[in-house]
C-alpha positions as CSV (number, residue, x, y, z in Angstrom):
1,M,108.2,98.0,92.5
2,N,105.3,98.4,95.0
3,I,101.7,98.1,93.9
4,E,101.2,101.8,93.8
5,E,104.1,102.3,91.4
6,W,102.8,99.3,89.3
7,W,99.3,100.9,89.3
8,G,100.7,104.2,88.2
9,R,102.8,102.9,85.5
10,T,100.2,100.6,84.0
11,F,96.9,102.6,84.3
12,E,98.0,106.2,84.8
13,R,101.0,106.2,82.3
14,R,103.4,107.4,85.0
15,G,107.2,107.5,84.1
16,K,106.4,108.9,80.6
17,F,108.5,112.0,81.6
18,N,111.4,112.6,83.9
19,M,112.8,115.7,85.6
20,T,115.2,116.6,82.5
21,N,112.5,116.6,79.9
22,L,109.5,117.8,81.7
23,P,107.7,119.8,79.1
24,D,105.9,122.2,81.5
25,R,104.8,122.5,85.0
26,S,101.1,121.7,84.4
27,P,99.4,119.2,86.7
28,A,99.0,116.6,83.9
29,S,102.8,116.7,83.3
30,I,103.6,116.4,86.9
31,Q,101.2,113.4,87.2
32,K,103.2,111.6,84.5
33,L,106.4,111.8,86.5
34,S,107.7,108.9,88.6
35,T,107.3,109.1,92.4
36,E,110.8,109.7,92.9
37,D,110.8,112.4,90.4
38,V,107.9,114.2,92.1
39,A,109.4,113.8,95.4
40,E,112.7,115.4,94.1
41,L,110.5,118.2,92.5
42,Y,109.0,118.7,95.9
43,R,112.3,118.6,97.8
44,S,113.8,121.1,95.3
45,E,111.0,123.5,94.9
46,G,108.3,123.1,97.2
47,V,109.4,123.0,100.7
48,H,111.1,126.5,100.9
49,D,109.9,129.8,102.3
50,H,108.7,130.8,98.7
51,P,107.7,127.6,96.8
52,S,107.2,127.6,93.0
53,V,104.1,126.6,91.3
54,G,105.8,123.4,90.3
55,G,106.7,122.6,93.9
56,I,103.3,123.2,95.2
57,L,101.8,120.9,92.5
58,A,104.3,118.3,93.3
59,G,103.1,118.4,96.9
60,V,99.6,118.1,96.0
61,E,100.5,115.2,93.7
62,L,102.4,113.4,96.5
63,R,99.4,113.7,98.8
64,R,97.1,112.4,95.9
65,R,99.5,109.3,95.5
66,E,99.5,108.6,99.3
67,N,95.7,107.9,99.1
68,W,96.0,105.1,96.6
69,T,94.6,102.7,99.1
70,G,91.5,104.4,99.5
71,R,91.0,104.9,95.9
72,F,91.6,101.2,95.5
73,A,89.1,100.4,98.2
74,I,86.4,102.4,96.5
75,F,87.2,100.8,93.1
76,V,86.8,97.2,94.8
77,S,83.6,98.2,96.4
78,V,82.1,99.6,93.1
79,L,83.2,96.6,91.3
80,A,81.5,94.3,93.9
81,I,78.4,96.2,93.4
82,V,78.5,95.9,89.6
83,V,79.0,92.3,89.9
84,A,76.3,91.8,92.4
85,A,74.0,93.8,90.3
86,L,74.8,91.8,86.9
87,H,74.4,88.4,88.8
88,R,70.9,89.0,89.7
């Protein structure tokens, strides 16, 4: 398990649903899928000539997860600012 998957399972509660028991195709439900399930949803419904809403949302979620290093860098910089402010 890489750090992105660990972060998602620990802090974003990913893996709560899988493809077979997905309650609806809302963005909140798709965010709780594992990365493999999101990729499968995108491959099956998002890359065709007429993608479904779930496939489009899966593509957006995959792009959001690709940017985890940027979000982590912002988190570390904000944490450094907070520590510096408290250390004064």
